[in-house]
N, C-alpha and C positions, 0 to 999 in steps of 0.2 A: 238649335236650342229651342226655337219656337215650336218645332214639331213635337218634341218630347213633352212640352207643356200642353199641347193640344190633344194629347192622348185622352180618350174618354175614360172616365172612372170605371165604366162598365167593362173594361178590359181585364178585370181580375175575376178569378173564380168565385170569390166571396159575393160579388154582385151579380154573377151569372151562374145560378145553380145548375144550369144545363151542362156546365163544364165538369168532366170527370170521366170515369171508365164505365162503359155500358156493355151488357151482354145481350145478344139477340135471344129470342124465345127458344131457339133450338139448342142453346148453349154451345154453339159451334164457332162463334166469332165474337171477339171483344174489340170495342172501338174506344179510343180516347178522344173526347171532344175538347176543343179549345179554340182560341182565336186564330184567324188567318186574316191579317189586316183588320178591317172593321167588320168582318164576317165571322160566321161560325163554321168550323170544319171538323171532320172526324177521321182519324187514321186507324187502320187495323193494327192492333198491338198484339193480338193472339188469335190463332185459328186452329181448330183441330185438323187432323190429317184428312178427313173427308172434305172439309171446306177447302183446304189447300188443293186437293185433287180436283174438285169441281172447278175451282178458279183456273187451274192449268188447262182444263178442258175448254174454258172460255177465253183462253189466250193470255191469262195473267200468270207469268212465271214466278213472281215473288209477291205473295199476298200480304205478308207482314210489311207494314209501312205504306201500303196503298191507301190513298184517300178514298174513303167510302162516302162520306158526307162532304159535299163541296159547295162553298160560297153561299151559305144560308144567311139570309138577311132577316132581321127581326121585323115582323109585320105588326105585331102588337105583343104585349107582355105574355110570355109563355108560348109564342108561336113564331116559327121561322119558315121561310120558303127558300129553296135552293135546288140542288141536283144530287140525286143519289146514284152511285155507281154500283151496278150489280155484277160482281166479278165473274160468276159462272156463266153469265150471258155476254159479258164483255160490252155492256151497254149502260148508258146514262139515261135517267128519267127525271122529269120534273118531280119535285118532292116537297112535302110539308112535314115539319116536325112540330108536335104539340107536346109540351110538358104537361102530363096529366097528374102529376104528384111529385113529391121531392125525389122519389127514387124510380119513377116510371116516365118514359117518353114514348109517344106513338110516332113511328116513322112511316110515312105514307108515300108511295111512289105511284105516279100516274102517267097514262098515255092518252092520246087523242084529246089534248087540252083539258084533261081532268075528268073525262067521261068514264074512264075505266081506271080504278085505283085498287091497290092492294096495300094493306097496312100490317104492321107488326108492333107489338109493345115490347120495348127493350127495358131492361132493369139495370139500375145502377149496381155496381159491385165495388167492393172496397179496394181491390187491387187486381192487377193482371194475373190471370191463372198461370200456373206452371205446368209444363208438359209432363 
């Protein structure tokens, strides 16, 4: 019972605007973000045929349900650090998420201790697309 009382109030979407469904800039993958313990995670809830084919080439047989954003910890308001999984490469990278507006977040993946990074701006969508 003490554990349920010790749950942080921040575990609800109302206090964490980063929670929701987000579409990548290529409109090929949608991710639902939410809590995973005391961290932020995101799971693929929709992917177009090309993204699913690319993921298979990277060794991911079932893309839908795959954790794309893993174990992000809040560094400061609007910023999280964790690991991003790139399915078509079959690799994980150090990552930073920055919420740059109520409906936009920048997802950055880095190698070599952050010396080389690539980022994308993902946009919030109302619901999971239908095939």
